[in-house]
gemmi code that builds the backbone of each chain (N, CA, C; Angstrom):
import gemmi

chains = {
    "A": [
        ("LYS", (25.028, 13.042, 6.754), (26.098, 12.468, 7.568), (27.331, 13.358, 7.452)),
        ("ALA", (28.180, 13.307, 8.470), (29.367, 14.139, 8.482), (30.297, 13.715, 7.361)),
        ("GLY", (31.028, 14.716, 6.810), (31.965, 14.418, 5.734), (33.308, 14.004, 6.276)),
        ("VAL", (34.307, 14.079, 5.427), (35.667, 13.760, 5.813), (36.260, 14.974, 6.530)),
        ("THR", (36.790, 14.756, 7.698), (37.326, 15.852, 8.506), (38.840, 15.767, 8.577)),
        ("GLN", (39.483, 16.848, 8.178), (40.936, 16.908, 8.251), (41.344, 18.001, 9.224)),
        ("THR", (42.285, 17.664, 10.080), (42.806, 18.644, 11.038), (44.315, 18.576, 11.088)),
        ("PRO", (44.988, 19.718, 11.331), (44.390, 21.043, 11.335), (44.139, 21.526, 9.904)),
        ("ARG", (43.504, 22.642, 9.721), (43.275, 23.194, 8.382), (44.528, 23.875, 7.850)),
        ("TYR", (45.260, 24.490, 8.740), (46.469, 25.210, 8.336), (47.603, 24.902, 9.316)),
        ("LEU", (48.802, 24.840, 8.762), (49.996, 24.568, 9.566), (51.173, 25.328, 8.974)),
        ("ILE", (51.970, 25.913, 9.836), (53.239, 26.494, 9.409), (54.337, 25.824, 10.204)),
        ("LYS", (55.288, 25.237, 9.488), (56.391, 24.534, 10.131), (57.713, 25.041, 9.559)),
        ("THR", (58.774, 24.768, 10.300), (60.110, 25.170, 9.892), (60.826, 23.983, 9.251)),
        ("ARG", (61.675, 24.251, 8.294), (62.486, 23.207, 7.663), (63.156, 22.337, 8.718)),
        ("GLY", (63.145, 21.031, 8.500), (63.780, 20.117, 9.429), (62.839, 19.559, 10.486)),
        ("GLN", (61.728, 20.242, 10.722), (60.770, 19.737, 11.698), (59.969, 18.589, 11.102)),
        ("GLN", (59.144, 17.983, 11.933), (58.233, 16.964, 11.439), (56.802, 17.408, 11.720)),
        ("VAL", (55.853, 16.800, 11.004), (54.461, 17.207, 11.140), (53.564, 15.981, 11.036)),
        ("THR", (52.460, 16.022, 11.751), (51.457, 14.950, 11.685), (50.114, 15.558, 11.334)),
        ("LEU", (49.493, 15.005, 10.304), (48.177, 15.457, 9.854), (47.167, 14.354, 10.137)),
        ("SER", (45.929, 14.765, 10.408), (44.915, 13.796, 10.780), (43.737, 13.816, 9.827)),
        ("CYS", (43.137, 12.660, 9.624), (41.977, 12.521, 8.759), (40.966, 11.586, 9.396)),
        ("SER", (39.757, 12.091, 9.600), (38.662, 11.248, 10.097), (37.717, 10.975, 8.944)),
        ("PRO", (37.589, 9.721, 8.524), (36.757, 9.410, 7.354), (35.277, 9.458, 7.687)),
        ("ILE", (34.478, 9.351, 6.653), (33.039, 9.233, 6.825), (32.757, 7.954, 7.611)),
        ("SER", (31.804, 8.030, 8.499), (31.474, 6.875, 9.326), (31.159, 5.666, 8.453)),
        ("GLY", (31.826, 4.553, 8.759), (31.601, 3.333, 7.992), (32.598, 3.120, 6.869)),
        ("HIS", (33.300, 4.175, 6.470), (34.321, 4.032, 5.433), (35.585, 3.434, 6.034)),
        ("ARG", (36.143, 2.446, 5.345), (37.333, 1.776, 5.871), (38.594, 2.102, 5.087)),
        ("SER", (38.433, 2.750, 3.944), (39.596, 3.096, 3.118), (39.868, 4.589, 3.221)),
        ("VAL", (41.127, 4.912, 3.463), (41.554, 6.309, 3.481), (42.774, 6.449, 2.574)),
        ("SER", (42.694, 7.391, 1.658), (43.814, 7.667, 0.752), (44.282, 9.090, 0.967)),
        ("TRP", (45.562, 9.318, 0.755), (46.151, 10.644, 0.921), (46.737, 11.111, -0.406)),
        ("TYR", (46.545, 12.403, -0.692), (47.078, 13.011, -1.899), (47.745, 14.328, -1.523)),
        ("GLN", (48.791, 14.659, -2.260), (49.456, 15.947, -2.125), (49.067, 16.803, -3.320)),
        ("GLN", (48.646, 18.042, -3.073), (48.281, 18.943, -4.163), (49.168, 20.164, -4.144)),
        ("THR", (49.885, 20.389, -5.246), (50.719, 21.578, -5.403), (50.424, 22.207, -6.752)),
        ("PRO", (50.676, 23.518, -6.895), (50.416, 24.171, -8.180), (51.236, 23.560, -9.322)),
        ("GLY", (52.452, 23.123, -9.037), (53.317, 22.612, -10.089), (53.050, 21.171, -10.475)),
        ("GLN", (52.796, 20.334, -9.505), (52.633, 18.895, -9.737), (51.186, 18.424, -9.714)),
        ("GLY", (50.270, 19.280, -9.323), (48.870, 18.876, -9.254), (48.631, 17.920, -8.097)),
        ("LEU", (47.695, 17.002, -8.293), (47.343, 16.046, -7.252), (48.143, 14.770, -7.446)),
        ("GLN", (48.889, 14.390, -6.427), (49.702, 13.178, -6.525), (49.385, 12.247, -5.367)),
        ("PHE", (49.232, 10.978, -5.683), (48.866, 9.957, -4.719), (50.019, 9.654, -3.771)),
        ("LEU", (49.712, 9.658, -2.480), (50.723, 9.329, -1.473), (50.604, 7.871, -1.041)),
        ("PHE", (49.480, 7.524, -0.450), (49.243, 6.138, -0.030), (47.769, 5.925, 0.296)),
        ("GLU", (47.413, 4.632, 0.391), (46.061, 4.240, 0.749), (46.125, 3.235, 1.897)),
        ("TYR", (45.223, 3.405, 2.838), (45.099, 2.464, 3.942), (43.706, 1.873, 3.944)),
        ("PHE", (43.667, 0.589, 4.249), (42.382, -0.118, 4.359), (42.491, -1.072, 5.536)),
        ("SER", (41.580, -0.941, 6.467), (41.584, -1.800, 7.663), (42.971, -1.878, 8.295)),
        ("GLU", (43.547, -0.721, 8.505), (44.825, -0.552, 9.218), (46.043, -1.026, 8.438)),
        ("THR", (45.874, -1.421, 7.180), (46.976, -1.920, 6.368), (47.204, -1.001, 5.178)),
        ("GLN", (48.471, -0.704, 4.887), (48.762, 0.087, 3.691), (48.597, -0.805, 2.471)),
        ("ARG", (47.695, -0.408, 1.568), (47.382, -1.220, 0.395), (48.107, -0.752, -0.849)),
        ("ASN", (48.462, 0.512, -0.873), (49.035, 1.066, -2.082), (49.893, 2.260, -1.687)),
        ("LYS", (50.944, 2.488, -2.428), (51.863, 3.566, -2.076), (52.318, 4.280, -3.332)),
        ("GLY", (52.402, 5.599, -3.278), (52.881, 6.393, -4.401), (54.386, 6.553, -4.362)),
        ("ASN", (54.893, 7.396, -5.254), (56.329, 7.579, -5.391), (56.836, 8.763, -4.584)),
        ("PHE", (56.740, 8.654, -3.309), (57.227, 9.690, -2.409), (58.334, 9.103, -1.539)),
        ("PRO", (59.260, 9.967, -1.085), (60.363, 9.455, -0.245), (59.860, 8.924, 1.087)),
        ("GLY", (60.718, 8.171, 1.753), (60.352, 7.539, 3.003), (60.019, 8.511, 4.125)),
        ("ARG", (60.327, 9.796, 3.915), (59.976, 10.799, 4.935), (58.454, 10.912, 5.096)),
        ("PHE", (57.752, 10.462, 4.099), (56.283, 10.491, 4.138), (55.795, 9.123, 4.608)),
        ("SER", (55.052, 9.112, 5.674), (54.532, 7.849, 6.193), (53.115, 8.059, 6.701)),
        ("GLY", (52.449, 6.978, 6.940), (51.088, 7.095, 7.426), (50.716, 5.889, 8.257)),
        ("ARG", (49.549, 5.971, 8.820), (49.004, 4.821, 9.532), (47.503, 4.996, 9.649)),
        ("GLN", (46.851, 3.898, 9.957), (45.404, 3.938, 10.145), (45.070, 3.200, 11.430)),
        ("PHE", (44.144, 3.733, 12.169), (43.749, 3.158, 13.452), (42.525, 2.260, 13.282)),
        ("SER", (42.198, 1.545, 14.332), (41.092, 0.582, 14.261), (39.747, 1.260, 13.995)),
        ("ASN", (39.639, 2.559, 14.298), (38.380, 3.273, 14.022), (38.407, 3.926, 12.634)),
        ("SER", (39.381, 3.552, 11.819), (39.586, 4.014, 10.440), (40.186, 5.402, 10.327)),
        ("ARG", (40.303, 6.119, 11.426), (41.002, 7.408, 11.366), (42.435, 7.190, 10.916)),
        ("SER", (42.937, 8.154, 10.158), (44.287, 7.988, 9.618), (45.131, 9.216, 9.922)),
        ("GLU", (46.397, 8.992, 10.044), (47.361, 10.074, 10.192), (48.449, 9.905, 9.155)),
        ("MET", (48.969, 11.037, 8.684), (50.171, 10.975, 7.880), (51.228, 11.848, 8.538)),
        ("ASN", (52.450, 11.413, 8.423), (53.566, 12.084, 9.058), (54.614, 12.426, 8.008)),
        ("VAL", (55.142, 13.617, 8.097), (56.257, 13.998, 7.228), (57.409, 14.396, 8.144)),
        ("SER", (58.518, 13.726, 8.018), (59.673, 14.048, 8.851), (60.666, 14.894, 8.055)),
        ("THR", (61.540, 15.558, 8.772), (62.591, 16.374, 8.165), (62.038, 17.211, 7.017)),
        ("LEU", (61.124, 18.094, 7.352), (60.409, 18.887, 6.350), (61.350, 19.677, 5.454)),
        ("GLU", (60.977, 19.744, 4.173), (61.690, 20.547, 3.184), (60.723, 21.602, 2.649)),
        ("LEU", (61.301, 22.677, 2.086), (60.462, 23.743, 1.543), (59.477, 23.199, 0.508)),
        ("GLY", (59.927, 22.226, -0.259), (59.092, 21.643, -1.313), (57.920, 20.823, -0.802)),
        ("ASP", (57.878, 20.596, 0.496), (56.743, 19.857, 1.061), (55.541, 20.760, 1.284)),
        ("SER", (55.717, 22.050, 1.070), (54.586, 22.976, 1.201), (53.523, 22.603, 0.178)),
        ("ALA", (52.329, 22.335, 0.645), (51.275, 21.831, -0.245), (49.969, 21.749, 0.520)),
        ("LEU", (48.924, 21.446, -0.235), (47.633, 21.087, 0.361), (47.593, 19.566, 0.415)),
        ("TYR", (47.409, 19.023, 1.587), (47.340, 17.570, 1.751), (45.880, 17.177, 1.925)),
        ("LEU", (45.433, 16.336, 1.023), (44.029, 15.928, 0.982), (43.898, 14.461, 1.342)),
        ("CYS", (42.885, 14.147, 2.088), (42.582, 12.737, 2.265), (41.201, 12.470, 1.685)),
        ("ALA", (41.027, 11.259, 1.238), (39.766, 10.827, 0.668), (39.380, 9.509, 1.312)),
        ("SER", (38.123, 9.405, 1.697), (37.689, 8.135, 2.271), (36.678, 7.481, 1.336)),
        ("SER", (36.589, 6.179, 1.429), (35.614, 5.444, 0.639), (35.256, 4.153, 1.360)),
        ("GLY", (34.120, 3.622, 0.977), (33.698, 2.356, 1.553), (34.223, 1.215, 0.718)),
        ("THR", (33.415, 0.209, 0.521), (33.859, -0.962, -0.238), (34.034, -0.657, -1.720)),
        ("SER", (33.517, 0.493, -2.183), (33.601, 0.799, -3.612), (34.941, 1.406, -4.001)),
        ("GLY", (35.841, 1.558, -3.028), (37.182, 2.027, -3.356), (37.165, 3.393, -4.002)),
        ("ILE", (37.925, 3.545, -5.071), (38.066, 4.851, -5.706), (36.752, 5.351, -6.291)),
        ("TYR", (35.794, 4.442, -6.533), (34.530, 4.852, -7.128), (33.697, 5.665, -6.149)),
        ("GLY", (34.016, 5.552, -4.883), (33.222, 6.262, -3.890), (34.003, 7.288, -3.101)),
        ("TYR", (35.085, 7.810, -3.706), (35.923, 8.782, -3.013), (35.122, 9.996, -2.548)),
        ("THR", (35.326, 10.385, -1.276), (34.887, 11.681, -0.786), (36.112, 12.350, -0.181)),
        ("PHE", (36.463, 13.498, -0.710), (37.639, 14.213, -0.228), (37.286, 15.143, 0.935)),
        ("GLY", (38.251, 15.315, 1.820), (38.154, 16.357, 2.830), (38.600, 17.681, 2.225)),
        ("SER", (38.560, 18.740, 3.046), (38.947, 20.067, 2.563), (40.456, 20.286, 2.613)),
        ("GLY", (41.169, 19.350, 3.234), (42.621, 19.403, 3.195), (43.258, 20.142, 4.356)),
        ("THR", (44.545, 19.910, 4.496), (45.394, 20.647, 5.431), (46.432, 21.392, 4.601)),
        ("ARG", (46.455, 22.702, 4.767), (47.430, 23.528, 4.044), (48.697, 23.619, 4.878)),
        ("LEU", (49.767, 22.984, 4.402), (51.053, 22.993, 5.110), (52.003, 23.963, 4.421)),
        ("THR", (52.548, 24.864, 5.197), (53.558, 25.790, 4.696), (54.850, 25.537, 5.460)),
        ("VAL", (55.907, 25.284, 4.731), (57.220, 25.063, 5.350), (58.090, 26.281, 5.079)),
        ("VAL", (58.608, 26.874, 6.152), (59.413, 28.107, 6.005), (60.857, 27.863, 6.468)),
    ],
    "B": [
        ("GLN", (53.932, 6.364, -18.494), (52.791, 5.476, -18.759), (51.617, 5.797, -17.851)),
        ("GLN", (51.865, 6.359, -16.683), (50.801, 6.661, -15.750), (50.274, 8.081, -15.914)),
        ("GLN", (50.804, 8.843, -16.864), (50.475, 10.248, -16.938), (49.137, 10.495, -17.629)),
        ("VAL", (48.460, 11.514, -17.157), (47.240, 11.999, -17.792), (47.477, 13.470, -18.122)),
        ("LYS", (47.342, 13.815, -19.404), (47.604, 15.181, -19.835), (46.294, 15.925, -20.034)),
        ("GLN", (46.200, 17.103, -19.449), (44.956, 17.877, -19.465), (45.186, 19.240, -20.091)),
        ("SER", (44.202, 19.678, -20.886), (44.266, 21.007, -21.491), (42.857, 21.561, -21.684)),
        ("PRO", (42.684, 22.884, -21.712), (43.716, 23.894, -21.469), (43.982, 24.072, -19.982)),
        ("GLN", (44.973, 24.846, -19.670), (45.299, 25.134, -18.276), (44.250, 26.062, -17.666)),
        ("SER", (43.760, 26.986, -18.472), (42.707, 27.898, -18.011), (41.755, 28.167, -19.161)),
        ("LEU", (40.543, 28.554, -18.792), (39.481, 28.711, -19.788), (38.515, 29.780, -19.306)),
        ("ILE", (38.190, 30.692, -20.198), (37.190, 31.714, -19.887), (36.041, 31.548, -20.870)),
        ("VAL", (34.836, 31.393, -20.329), (33.652, 31.151, -21.146), (32.560, 32.116, -20.704)),
        ("GLN", (31.792, 32.590, -21.662), (30.666, 33.451, -21.298), (29.502, 32.616, -20.782)),
        ("LYS", (28.730, 33.249, -19.938), (27.530, 32.598, -19.402), (26.663, 32.097, -20.541)),
        ("GLY", (26.239, 30.844, -20.431), (25.421, 30.247, -21.472), (26.215, 29.505, -22.533)),
        ("GLY", (27.516, 29.675, -22.531), (28.365, 29.018, -23.514), (28.717, 27.588, -23.124)),
        ("ILE", (29.487, 26.946, -23.986), (29.922, 25.561, -23.740), (31.392, 25.561, -23.320)),
        ("SER", (31.660, 24.926, -22.210), (33.053, 24.777, -21.743), (33.513, 23.380, -22.122)),
        ("ILE", (34.709, 23.293, -22.716), (35.244, 21.993, -23.137), (36.654, 21.835, -22.584)),
        ("ILE", (36.862, 20.755, -21.868), (38.175, 20.446, -21.287), (38.582, 19.065, -21.785)),
        ("ASN", (39.823, 18.949, -22.206), (40.289, 17.710, -22.815), (41.373, 17.013, -21.995)),
        ("CYS", (41.370, 15.698, -22.063), (42.415, 14.911, -21.408), (42.850, 13.774, -22.320)),
        ("ALA", (44.120, 13.413, -22.206), (44.665, 12.307, -22.981), (45.493, 11.420, -22.054)),
        ("TYR", (45.491, 10.139, -22.326), (46.233, 9.215, -21.480), (47.025, 8.258, -22.353)),
        ("GLU", (48.012, 7.596, -21.733), (48.862, 6.657, -22.455), (48.586, 5.203, -22.076)),
        ("ASN", (48.302, 4.993, -20.803), (48.178, 3.629, -20.314), (46.832, 3.019, -20.679)),
        ("THR", (46.834, 2.045, -21.564), (45.585, 1.437, -22.010), (44.944, 0.549, -20.942)),
        ("ALA", (45.632, 0.351, -19.834), (45.059, -0.435, -18.737), (44.118, 0.387, -17.870)),
        ("PHE", (44.106, 1.697, -18.048), (43.166, 2.518, -17.288), (41.742, 2.082, -17.610)),
        ("ASP", (40.914, 1.961, -16.569), (39.548, 1.496, -16.814), (38.481, 2.323, -16.114)),
        ("TYR", (38.861, 3.473, -15.624), (37.896, 4.338, -14.930), (38.371, 5.761, -15.088)),
        ("PHE", (37.457, 6.639, -15.560), (37.846, 8.003, -15.897), (36.848, 8.977, -15.266)),
        ("PRO", (37.185, 9.501, -14.079), (36.304, 10.475, -13.426), (36.751, 11.909, -13.677)),
        ("TRP", (35.816, 12.805, -13.512), (36.116, 14.239, -13.505), (35.757, 14.777, -12.124)),
        ("TYR", (36.646, 15.620, -11.610), (36.417, 16.232, -10.305), (36.349, 17.748, -10.453)),
        ("GLN", (35.550, 18.359, -9.574), (35.390, 19.807, -9.531), (35.893, 20.280, -8.175)),
        ("GLN", (36.714, 21.323, -8.186), (37.250, 21.816, -6.927), (37.066, 23.327, -6.824)),
        ("PHE", (36.414, 23.745, -5.738), (36.264, 25.161, -5.439), (37.361, 25.566, -4.454)),
        ("PRO", (37.727, 26.853, -4.455), (38.787, 27.318, -3.533), (38.474, 26.963, -2.094)),
        ("GLY", (39.466, 26.421, -1.414), (39.316, 26.078, -0.008), (38.605, 24.764, 0.244)),
        ("LYS", (38.281, 24.058, -0.819), (37.574, 22.782, -0.687), (38.364, 21.671, -1.353)),
        ("GLY", (38.030, 20.439, -0.975), (38.621, 19.307, -1.670), (37.878, 19.035, -2.963)),
        ("PRO", (38.475, 18.257, -3.861), (37.791, 17.909, -5.115), (36.529, 17.099, -4.833)),
        ("ALA", (35.532, 17.297, -5.666), (34.276, 16.551, -5.541), (33.993, 15.871, -6.877)),
        ("LEU", (33.601, 14.615, -6.811), (33.302, 13.874, -8.034), (32.135, 14.504, -8.775)),
        ("LEU", (32.355, 14.738, -10.078), (31.332, 15.360, -10.911), (30.615, 14.310, -11.756)),
        ("ILE", (31.390, 13.545, -12.484), (30.865, 12.544, -13.403), (32.011, 11.618, -13.768)),
        ("ALA", (31.688, 10.370, -14.095), (32.740, 9.408, -14.423), (32.268, 8.484, -15.531)),
        ("ILE", (33.227, 7.870, -16.223), (32.892, 7.002, -17.342), (33.832, 5.807, -17.371)),
        ("ARG", (33.345, 4.688, -17.912), (34.171, 3.509, -18.141), (34.470, 3.438, -19.633)),
        ("PRO", (35.531, 2.746, -20.040), (35.925, 2.747, -21.450), (34.985, 1.985, -22.384)),
        ("ASP", (34.009, 1.270, -21.850), (33.082, 0.561, -22.731), (31.914, 1.439, -23.174)),
        ("VAL", (31.941, 2.713, -22.749), (30.888, 3.661, -23.100), (31.521, 4.867, -23.786)),
        ("SER", (30.924, 5.386, -24.852), (31.533, 6.503, -25.582), (31.065, 7.864, -25.076)),
        ("GLU", (29.943, 7.881, -24.378), (29.442, 9.160, -23.884), (28.574, 8.927, -22.653)),
        ("LYS", (28.665, 9.856, -21.716), (27.806, 9.809, -20.531), (27.377, 11.222, -20.197)),
        ("LYS", (26.080, 11.388, -19.959), (25.546, 12.716, -19.697), (24.847, 12.735, -18.349)),
        ("GLU", (25.125, 13.780, -17.578), (24.419, 13.995, -16.312), (24.111, 15.478, -16.207)),
        ("GLY", (22.867, 15.817, -16.489), (22.470, 17.221, -16.472), (23.197, 18.003, -17.543)),
        ("ARG", (23.888, 19.068, -17.135), (24.606, 19.892, -18.110), (26.019, 19.369, -18.393)),
        ("PHE", (26.403, 18.304, -17.722), (27.765, 17.772, -17.848), (27.782, 16.496, -18.686)),
        ("THR", (28.683, 16.449, -19.668), (28.806, 15.290, -20.544), (30.274, 14.901, -20.661)),
        ("ILE", (30.549, 13.607, -20.538), (31.886, 13.090, -20.848), (31.802, 12.423, -22.211)),
        ("SER", (32.753, 12.773, -23.082), (32.918, 12.059, -24.350), (34.209, 11.264, -24.267)),
        ("PHE", (34.159, 10.004, -24.677), (35.316, 9.118, -24.531), (35.669, 8.502, -25.880)),
        ("ASN", (36.926, 8.643, -26.274), (37.413, 8.073, -27.530), (38.529, 7.087, -27.196)),
        ("LYS", (38.170, 5.813, -27.143), (39.120, 4.788, -26.707), (40.295, 4.646, -27.672)),
        ("SER", (40.025, 4.707, -28.971), (41.097, 4.499, -29.950), (42.114, 5.645, -29.898)),
        ("ALA", (41.634, 6.840, -29.635), (42.523, 7.998, -29.546), (43.087, 8.182, -28.147)),
        ("LYS", (42.600, 7.412, -27.196), (42.996, 7.526, -25.795), (42.788, 8.953, -25.289)),
        ("GLN", (41.585, 9.453, -25.565), (41.249, 10.808, -25.141), (39.846, 10.827, -24.549)),
        ("PHE", (39.630, 11.737, -23.622), (38.289, 11.953, -23.113), (38.141, 13.426, -22.754)),
        ("SER", (36.907, 13.886, -22.806), (36.686, 15.311, -22.602), (35.428, 15.549, -21.780)),
        ("LEU", (35.420, 16.703, -21.140), (34.273, 17.152, -20.356), (33.651, 18.339, -21.066)),
        ("HIS", (32.353, 18.252, -21.300), (31.603, 19.361, -21.881), (30.625, 19.874, -20.828)),
        ("ILE", (30.661, 21.167, -20.591), (29.685, 21.799, -19.689), (28.800, 22.689, -20.541)),
        ("MET", (27.554, 22.277, -20.699), (26.614, 23.023, -21.505), (26.005, 24.152, -20.669)),
        ("ASP", (25.607, 25.237, -21.363), (24.946, 26.357, -20.672), (25.736, 26.736, -19.414)),
        ("SER", (27.011, 26.997, -19.579), (27.897, 27.286, -18.448), (27.370, 28.462, -17.622)),
        ("GLN", (27.481, 28.317, -16.302), (26.982, 29.320, -15.363), (28.124, 29.844, -14.494)),
        ("PRO", (27.995, 31.069, -13.977), (29.046, 31.599, -13.092), (29.369, 30.666, -11.934)),
        ("GLY", (28.366, 29.949, -11.443), (28.585, 28.996, -10.353), (29.428, 27.800, -10.747)),
        ("ASP", (29.687, 27.631, -12.055), (30.559, 26.551, -12.532), (32.029, 26.938, -12.445)),
        ("SER", (32.286, 28.215, -12.148), (33.670, 28.685, -12.059), (34.392, 27.922, -10.958)),
        ("ALA", (35.382, 27.152, -11.331), (36.092, 26.259, -10.416), (37.274, 25.666, -11.182)),
        ("THR", (38.039, 24.828, -10.504), (39.096, 24.081, -11.169), (38.610, 22.658, -11.405)),
        ("TYR", (38.807, 22.174, -12.604), (38.345, 20.845, -12.985), (39.548, 19.934, -13.240)),
        ("PHE", (39.461, 18.736, -12.712), (40.522, 17.747, -12.873), (39.956, 16.497, -13.529)),
        ("CYS", (40.638, 16.035, -14.569), (40.337, 14.701, -15.057), (41.236, 13.730, -14.304)),
        ("ALA", (40.867, 12.476, -14.304), (41.667, 11.469, -13.619), (41.457, 10.129, -14.303)),
        ("ALA", (42.316, 9.200, -13.978), (42.203, 7.857, -14.527), (42.725, 6.877, -13.503)),
        ("SER", (42.263, 5.650, -13.615), (42.666, 4.652, -12.633), (42.653, 3.255, -13.214)),
        ("ILE", (43.531, 2.436, -12.661), (43.488, 0.999, -12.888), (43.033, 0.405, -11.567)),
        ("ASN", (41.916, -0.264, -11.569), (41.434, -0.870, -10.348), (41.822, -2.334, -10.340)),
        ("THR", (42.764, -2.664, -9.465), (43.205, -4.052, -9.397), (42.291, -4.884, -8.504)),
        ("GLY", (41.303, -4.246, -7.916), (40.364, -4.978, -7.074), (40.633, -4.769, -5.598)),
        ("THR", (41.896, -4.822, -5.240), (42.219, -4.634, -3.826), (43.058, -3.387, -3.588)),
        ("ALA", (43.612, -2.853, -4.629), (44.443, -1.659, -4.466), (44.255, -0.791, -5.687)),
        ("SER", (43.976, 0.461, -5.459), (43.762, 1.341, -6.599), (44.095, 2.766, -6.204)),
        ("LYS", (44.380, 3.576, -7.192), (44.674, 4.973, -6.938), (44.265, 5.760, -8.160)),
        ("LEU", (44.065, 7.051, -7.995), (43.729, 7.935, -9.099), (44.971, 8.678, -9.563)),
        ("THR", (45.147, 8.750, -10.878), (46.175, 9.586, -11.495), (45.461, 10.780, -12.083)),
        ("PHE", (45.810, 11.969, -11.598), (45.088, 13.177, -11.984), (45.792, 13.944, -13.090)),
        ("GLY", (44.999, 14.650, -13.897), (45.534, 15.657, -14.789), (45.916, 16.879, -13.974)),
        ("THR", (46.511, 17.859, -14.646), (47.050, 19.018, -13.934), (46.017, 20.090, -13.622)),
        ("GLY", (44.799, 19.919, -14.121), (43.737, 20.840, -13.758), (43.485, 21.932, -14.784)),
        ("THR", (42.227, 22.356, -14.868), (41.821, 23.478, -15.731), (41.019, 24.446, -14.884)),
        ("ARG", (41.484, 25.679, -14.842), (40.751, 26.704, -14.093), (39.739, 27.344, -15.027)),
        ("LEU", (38.465, 27.113, -14.728), (37.378, 27.647, -15.548), (36.787, 28.889, -14.901)),
        ("GLN", (36.655, 29.930, -15.717), (35.969, 31.145, -15.278), (34.816, 31.405, -16.224)),
        ("VAL", (33.625, 31.487, -15.677), (32.450, 31.782, -16.471), (32.038, 33.229, -16.194)),
        ("THR", (32.064, 34.040, -17.240), (31.776, 35.472, -17.082), (30.325, 35.787, -17.441)),
        ("LEU", (29.839, 36.879, -16.904), (28.442, 37.275, -17.151), (28.263, 37.859, -18.543)),
    ],
}
model = gemmi.Model(1)
for chain_id, residues in chains.items():
    chain = gemmi.Chain(chain_id)
    for i, (resn, *xyz) in enumerate(residues, 1):
        res = gemmi.Residue()
        res.name, res.seqid = resn, gemmi.SeqId(i, " ")
        for name, pos in zip(("N", "CA", "C"), xyz):
            atom = gemmi.Atom()
            atom.name, atom.element = name, gemmi.Element(name[0])
            atom.pos, atom.b_iso = gemmi.Position(*pos), 0.0
            res.add_atom(atom)
        chain.add_residue(res)
    model.add_chain(chain)
structure = gemmi.Structure()
structure.add_model(model)
structure.setup_entities()
């Protein structure tokens, strides 16, 4: 079966702009979680969506937001980009087993210049 | 309280040797401890996981050792192979049933040499 698909794979944006990243989960998975990966901070939890509802949220500023659609696809948005937002953004999908069944996508590499 | 500390930051092991990566945690409410393997350009992939009611779990060449009293757990890779060269992350989680997240260690870059 198809894995978790994240688009685009690479993005270059300018400070102050906003960006939207997309994640298509494995078919049948209803939970999508987002993580930010940087060399300095490692992998940090952003938020989790389940059946179109945000279930859990990490310690990120309000510039980071997300949503989930009825087909379980999820988007995350970062507004007013800062240089420090440059990172690999990963999404993970899972079925009813939650974190026990995480499958990560290959990520979107965002570079802010 | 949510932090997971991982060491070493990098590790070089000869082919056939044993790779050992250690993690320590503070929050005694953590109840799930997975290890993830990440290759360049890919997302992390679950390698092996353990619950705190078990002291050791083995899957092939990979073993997790868990010491609840010391709040430490480690990954042992036996007979390390060049194909094991990757970054390894330990993680921990509190599963509240309806909402959960993983807290990751900072990662260990493993290089297995010939």
